[in-house]
LUMTORMAR-518115 format. One line per 8 residues: number of its first residue (from 1); their letters; for each residue x, y negated, z of N, C-alpha, C. Coordinates in pm, 1 decimal, always signed. Each point is the difference from the previous one (the first is absolute). Example, Ala and Ser with C-alpha at 12.3 -4.5 7.8 and 13.67 -1.06 7.14 Angstrom:
REM residues 2
1 = AS = +1319.0,+569.0,+780.0,-89.0,-119.0,+0.0,+90.0,-120.0,+0.0 | -35.0,-105.0,-72.0,+82.0,-119.0,+6.0,-77.0,-109.0,+73.0;
***
This chain:
REM residues 139
1 = MKNYLCKF = +6475.7,-11732.0,+10173.8,-105.4,-57.3,+80.4,+37.6,-142.6,+41.4 | +126.5,-18.2,+43.6,+43.1,-129.8,+46.3,-3.6,-102.2,-114.7 | +31.1,+46.0,-121.6,-3.9,-85.7,-117.0,-143.6,-50.9,-27.7 | -97.0,+89.8,+12.9,-140.8,-39.1,-23.0,-45.2,-96.2,+108.4 | +42.8,+20.4,+123.4,-37.9,-85.8,+110.4,+56.0,-140.9,-21.7 | +122.4,-9.5,-47.4,+60.9,-133.2,-28.4,-73.4,-69.5,-111.5 | -35.2,+72.5,-105.2,-73.8,-56.8,-111.2,-139.0,-48.1,+44.6 | -64.7,+80.9,+83.4,-133.3,-37.5,+51.1,+8.5,-126.6,+85.4;
9 = AALALFAV = +103.2,-10.0,+84.7,+17.7,-118.3,+82.8,+23.8,-122.6,-84.3 | +84.1,+12.7,-104.5,+27.0,-112.5,-89.6,-126.9,-42.9,-72.9 | -77.7,+95.8,-45.1,-127.4,-31.3,-69.1,-96.8,-68.7,+95.5 | -6.9,+46.4,+122.9,-89.4,-61.5,+99.2,+40.5,-146.1,+27.3 | +130.1,-24.8,+13.4,+48.4,-136.8,+23.3,-31.6,-89.5,-120.6 | +15.8,+54.2,-118.4,-31.1,-75.8,-121.8,-147.2,-34.5,-3.9 | -87.7,+94.6,+35.3,-144.8,-25.5,+1.6,-37.3,-108.3,+101.8 | +64.8,+3.2,+116.4,-25.2,-99.6,+102.2,+43.9,-136.8,-51.1;
17 = ALAGAAVA = +113.6,-6.4,-64.5,+51.8,-126.4,-53.0,-95.5,-55.1,-108.6 | -51.0,+83.7,-85.6,-94.4,-42.6,-103.6,-130.3,-49.3,+64.8 | -48.3,+68.9,+99.4,-121.3,-42.2,+69.6,+18.7,-133.6,+64.0 | +115.5,-22.8,+60.6,+29.7,-128.4,+63.9,+6.8,-111.3,-101.9 | +60.1,+24.6,-113.3,+7.3,-98.8,-106.4,-138.2,-30.5,-54.0 | -84.5,+101.6,-13.3,-135.8,-25.9,-49.6,-81.6,-83.7,+95.8 | +16.5,+26.3,+129.7,-72.2,-80.9,+101.0,+49.9,-142.2,-0.6 | +133.1,-18.1,-11.1,+55.2,-135.8,-1.9,-46.8,-79.7,-118.6;
25 = QTYTHTLR = -25.4,+64.2,-111.5,-46.1,-69.8,-119.7,-143.4,-48.0,+10.8 | -76.2,+46.6,+95.1,-139.8,-39.5,+9.1,-17.4,-137.8,+60.2 | +102.1,-58.0,+61.0,-13.9,-131.7,+60.3,+19.2,-110.2,-104.9 | -96.6,-90.9,-4.4,+8.6,-111.4,-95.4,+94.6,-107.9,+51.0 | +18.0,-8.5,+131.4,+93.7,-95.7,+61.9,+69.7,+68.9,+116.4 | +127.2,-35.4,+15.8,+76.2,+50.1,+113.7,+67.9,-120.7,+65.4 | -14.3,-12.7,+131.4,+50.2,-114.2,+74.7,+86.0,+46.6,+115.8 | +80.6,-92.4,+55.4,+75.2,+21.5,+122.2,-46.5,-101.6,+104.7;
33 = ANIPFEFY = -9.1,+45.4,+125.2,-37.5,-91.9,+105.6,+73.8,+37.9,+129.2 | +51.3,-96.1,+69.3,+63.9,+22.1,+126.5,-101.4,-39.8,+109.7 | -56.7,+98.3,+66.1,-104.2,-23.3,+99.3,+63.4,+9.9,+138.5 | +6.1,-112.4,+74.8,+76.1,-6.0,+125.2,-76.5,+52.9,+122.9 | -112.7,+64.8,-16.3,-76.1,+47.1,+113.8,-67.2,+134.1,-41.3 | -36.4,+80.6,+100.9,-71.4,+123.1,-31.3,-143.1,-34.1,-37.9 | -60.8,+83.9,-82.2,-132.1,-31.3,-53.9,-72.2,+127.4,-39.5 | -130.6,-10.6,-12.6,-79.3,+110.0,-51.1,-25.1,-22.1,-149.2;
41 = AGDKLMPA = +20.4,+106.6,-77.3,-38.8,+6.9,-140.7,-106.4,+108.2,-4.3 | -126.8,-41.9,-6.0,-108.6,+97.6,+21.2,+3.6,+42.9,+145.1 | +3.8,+130.6,+23.0,+6.5,+52.7,+137.8,+140.8,+35.4,+42.2 | +99.4,-25.7,-84.4,+135.4,+39.7,+30.7,+82.4,-117.3,+53.0 | +63.7,+21.0,+116.7,+85.6,-100.0,+63.2,+136.3,+6.3,-68.0 | +45.1,-112.9,-52.1,+128.1,-8.3,-71.0,+93.9,-89.8,+81.0 | +130.4,+38.4,+5.0,+94.9,-80.8,+76.1,+43.4,-126.2,-76.9 | +58.3,-95.5,+68.0,+55.7,-115.6,-67.6,+110.3,+48.1,-91.0;
49 = GEYTVGIN = +17.7,-68.0,-113.0,+107.7,+38.0,-90.8,-23.6,-49.6,-140.7 | +85.2,+49.3,-90.1,-7.9,-39.3,-141.0,-86.5,+102.1,-70.5 | -97.1,-48.0,-78.0,-98.3,+88.1,-64.3,-3.2,-19.4,-149.7 | -32.0,+109.4,-68.2,-32.2,-3.7,-142.2,-151.5,+17.9,-9.0 | -61.4,-93.6,-76.2,-145.3,+2.6,-13.8,-31.2,+27.7,-147.4 | -66.1,+111.7,-28.0,-40.0,+35.0,-133.6,-149.4,-25.3,-15.9 | -37.3,-68.0,-109.1,-141.2,-36.1,-18.9,-49.4,+55.4,-132.7 | -111.0,+71.6,+2.2,-67.8,+44.0,-119.5,-132.3,-74.4,-6.9;
57 = MNSRMVSI = -7.0,-104.6,-83.6,-121.3,-81.7,-6.8,-116.9,+73.8,-61.2 | +27.8,+104.1,-81.4,-112.9,+74.4,-60.8,-74.1,+79.2,+104.2 | +69.8,+66.5,+90.4,-63.3,+78.2,+104.4,-13.1,-75.5,+131.9 | +66.3,-121.0,+10.9,+3.8,-80.6,+120.4,+69.8,+71.5,+116.6 | +88.7,+94.3,-35.6,+75.4,+73.9,+99.3,+132.4,-68.9,+23.8 | +39.5,-11.4,+129.0,+126.2,-63.3,+37.8,+79.6,+99.4,+82.9 | +126.1,+16.2,-34.4,+91.8,+83.0,+78.2,+98.3,-94.0,+70.6 | +15.5,+20.7,+129.4,+94.0,-81.1,+80.4,+102.7,+96.3,+58.1;
65 = GDRATGGS = +125.3,-12.2,-45.8,+104.2,+90.7,+45.6,+112.2,-69.7,+73.2 | +34.8,+53.6,+117.2,+110.3,-52.6,+80.1,+128.8,+47.6,-62.6 | +84.3,-93.6,-43.0,+122.8,+36.2,-73.2,+100.8,+70.5,+91.5 | +0.2,-27.8,+129.3,+97.4,+58.9,+91.9,-36.2,+142.7,+38.9 | -125.7,+23.8,+36.8,-43.1,+130.1,+49.2,-61.8,+88.4,-106.4 | -48.0,-59.0,-107.9,-69.7,+75.7,-103.8,-145.2,+23.5,+31.7 | -46.4,-48.1,+115.1,-141.5,+13.7,+34.2,-86.5,-87.8,-90.3 | -119.9,+43.1,-29.7,-85.0,-79.7,-87.8,-146.6,+18.4,+33.8;
73 = AMILGLPD = -80.5,-91.8,-51.9,-146.4,+5.6,+15.0,-60.0,-36.3,-132.6 | -113.7,+59.9,-28.7,-78.7,-32.9,-120.3,-131.9,-56.5,+47.5 | -38.3,-117.1,-53.3,-125.2,-61.1,+37.3,-72.7,-49.0,-123.6 | -130.0,+4.1,+5.8,-84.9,-41.3,-110.9,-48.8,-142.1,+28.7 | +12.8,-88.3,-96.1,-40.5,-138.6,+15.5,-125.3,-34.2,-77.2 | -58.9,-112.9,+32.5,-113.4,-52.7,-72.8,+44.5,-121.8,-77.5 | -45.4,-17.2,-123.0,+43.5,-118.6,-74.7,-31.5,-127.9,+74.0 | +88.7,-97.5,-10.9,-14.2,-125.2,+68.8,+38.2,-113.3,-96.4;
81 = ENWREDRT = -33.6,-120.3,+35.0,+34.2,-114.3,-87.0,+152.2,-15.0,-8.7 | +46.3,-39.0,-119.0,+143.9,-18.8,-20.5,+50.1,-119.9,+79.6 | +120.9,+13.4,+46.3,+71.9,-103.8,+72.0,+35.9,-109.0,-98.7 | -13.4,-120.9,+36.2,+28.6,-110.1,-92.7,+143.8,-49.4,+5.6 | +84.3,+76.5,+63.9,+141.6,-34.3,+7.7,+81.3,+97.7,-83.6 | +125.5,-34.5,-27.1,+86.5,+86.9,-78.8,+59.2,+116.8,+78.5 | -10.7,-2.3,+129.4,+59.6,+107.2,+82.7,-106.4,+103.3,+35.5 | +48.5,+115.6,+41.2,-87.1,+106.3,+45.8,+25.3,+17.3,+149.6;
89 = VLIFKLAG = -107.6,+15.5,+78.5,+12.6,+11.1,+144.7,-84.9,+115.4,+53.0 | +43.0,+50.8,+115.1,-78.2,+96.6,+76.0,-54.4,-76.2,+122.1 | -128.3,+14.2,+25.6,-61.9,-71.2,+111.5,-45.8,+106.7,+103.4 | +43.9,-20.4,+123.9,-27.3,+90.7,+110.3,-89.9,-69.1,+100.1 | -91.0,+74.8,+60.6,-88.8,-51.1,+102.2,+31.9,+70.9,+128.7 | -2.6,-69.2,+110.0,+29.5,+60.7,+131.5,-116.3,+85.2,+42.0 | +29.7,+128.1,+28.2,-100.3,+95.5,+46.9,+48.1,+53.4,+133.9 | -57.4,-53.6,+108.3,+53.6,+33.3,+132.5,+132.9,-69.2,+14.9;
97 = DVYALREL = +103.0,+76.1,+24.3,+137.2,-54.7,+13.8,+86.8,+28.4,-123.3 | -58.0,+58.4,-105.9,+73.9,+41.1,-117.2,-67.7,-60.3,-123.0 | +82.6,-39.3,-98.2,-55.6,-52.0,-124.7,-50.8,+114.0,-88.7 | -100.6,-29.7,-81.3,-52.6,+93.7,-100.7,+0.5,-71.2,-134.3 | +44.8,+70.8,-105.7,+2.9,-56.0,-131.8,-141.6,-28.8,-46.3 | -26.7,-125.1,-34.9,-135.4,-42.9,-37.8,-10.4,-31.7,-148.1 | +99.8,-69.0,-57.5,-8.7,-40.9,-141.8,+135.8,+2.2,-66.1 | -4.4,+20.8,-129.2,+116.7,-19.0,-86.3,-45.8,-103.0,-103.2;
105 = KGPEESLS = +63.2,-113.9,-0.2,-39.8,-112.1,-89.5,+112.7,-32.6,-95.0 | -32.3,-8.1,-128.4,+100.0,-36.8,-98.5,-64.5,-64.9,-120.4 | +78.3,-62.3,-87.0,-55.1,-65.2,-117.7,-60.9,+99.4,-98.5 | +48.1,+124.6,-0.5,-53.0,+99.7,-89.8,-77.4,+112.0,+67.8 | +16.5,+15.7,+127.8,-68.2,+104.6,+72.8,-39.2,-48.4,+140.0 | -123.3,+31.4,+39.6,-48.1,-35.1,+132.1,-95.4,+109.4,+47.1 | +28.9,+54.3,+115.8,-81.1,+103.6,+58.9,-23.5,-30.2,+147.3 | -111.4,+45.4,+53.2,-21.5,-9.9,+144.7,-18.3,+141.9,+54.9;
113 = FNARAPHV = +33.1,+15.9,+128.6,-3.8,+130.9,+65.3,-79.5,-10.3,+126.4 | -55.1,+110.9,+40.9,-73.2,+7.7,+126.4,+99.0,-26.1,+113.0 | -22.6,-107.0,+75.4,+94.4,-35.3,+107.1,-64.4,+8.2,+136.8 | -102.4,+81.9,+13.4,-55.1,+21.4,+134.8,+104.3,+64.0,+87.7 | -10.8,-17.6,+129.2,+94.1,+60.2,+90.9,-5.0,+151.7,-19.4 | +113.7,+68.0,-17.2,+2.8,+144.3,-15.6,-61.0,+70.3,+118.9 | -49.5,+120.1,-22.7,-67.3,+75.8,+104.6,+88.6,+32.3,+118.4 | +132.9,-13.3,-16.9,+88.3,+29.6,+112.1,+3.0,-110.1,+104.7;
121 = LTAGQSQK = -55.2,-117.8,-34.1,-6.9,-108.7,+97.1,-117.6,+20.7,+92.2 | +11.2,-39.3,+123.9,-109.8,+18.3,+92.3,-112.2,-98.2,-27.4 | -120.2,+34.1,+43.1,-116.2,-84.1,-25.8,+12.7,-136.6,+63.3 | +74.5,-12.0,+107.8,+17.9,-128.3,+68.2,+85.2,-101.0,-75.0 | +77.2,+46.3,-97.3,+85.8,-89.8,-74.5,-78.3,-56.9,-118.4 | -8.3,-130.9,-4.7,-76.3,-61.9,-107.4,+94.7,-50.0,-106.9 | -57.1,-22.4,-120.0,+79.3,-57.4,-105.1,+5.6,-151.1,+18.2 | +116.0,-56.9,-20.3,+15.9,-144.3,+9.7,+10.5,-53.5,-143.0;
129 = SESAIVNA = -17.0,-130.2,-16.3,+0.7,-55.4,-134.3,+142.4,-32.0,-46.5 | +101.0,+26.7,+82.3,+135.3,-31.3,-37.2,+46.3,+84.3,-119.3 | +72.1,-62.9,-93.2,+47.4,+74.1,-113.1,+147.0,-38.0,-28.7 | +66.5,+80.2,-81.5,+138.7,-21.2,-39.1,+11.3,+21.3,-149.9 | +82.1,-80.4,-66.0,+20.6,+10.7,-143.0,+146.0,+36.0,-27.8 | +20.8,+102.0,-84.1,+136.1,+46.9,-34.9,+11.8,-10.0,-153.2 | +104.5,-63.3,-49.4,+27.2,-8.3,-142.1,+46.2,+135.3,-54.7 | -46.8,+29.1,-121.2,+39.3,+121.8,-69.8,+59.4,-41.7,-134.9;
137 = EGK = +112.1,+61.2,-37.2,+67.9,-35.9,-122.0,-3.5,+115.7,-96.8 | -4.8,-31.3,-130.8,+3.3,+100.9,-103.6,+130.3,+79.4,+5.4 | -8.0,+124.3,-33.6,+117.8,+86.1,+2.2,+73.1,-0.8,-129.9;
***
């Protein structure tokens, strides 16, 4: 019985590894970004830190993963005009007292995201026009 249990556990780990590799292959671009402030990615509050950003331009899905904690968020973007510079940047808009990811701009990929203040902010907090730009580098 113990032998079967060990084989089953090994098979389950192998299946999880294959699924992870399959998901990783779906991104057309993978970037790194050091974001020095906490921010919202969709409705999820993310801490400051170093992030891996996976982009699938076919589905317009973006995965943002914190490299230190392993926390991540998936957000759907809308196509946007390409950036006319050689670098790729993440653009954040101030929502209340916290930044929210608004755009990903690059020479080959550009997406915009819903940057309204998340529902967790009180109605009295308004969005300001202040924004921040963070460089993202290819992995």
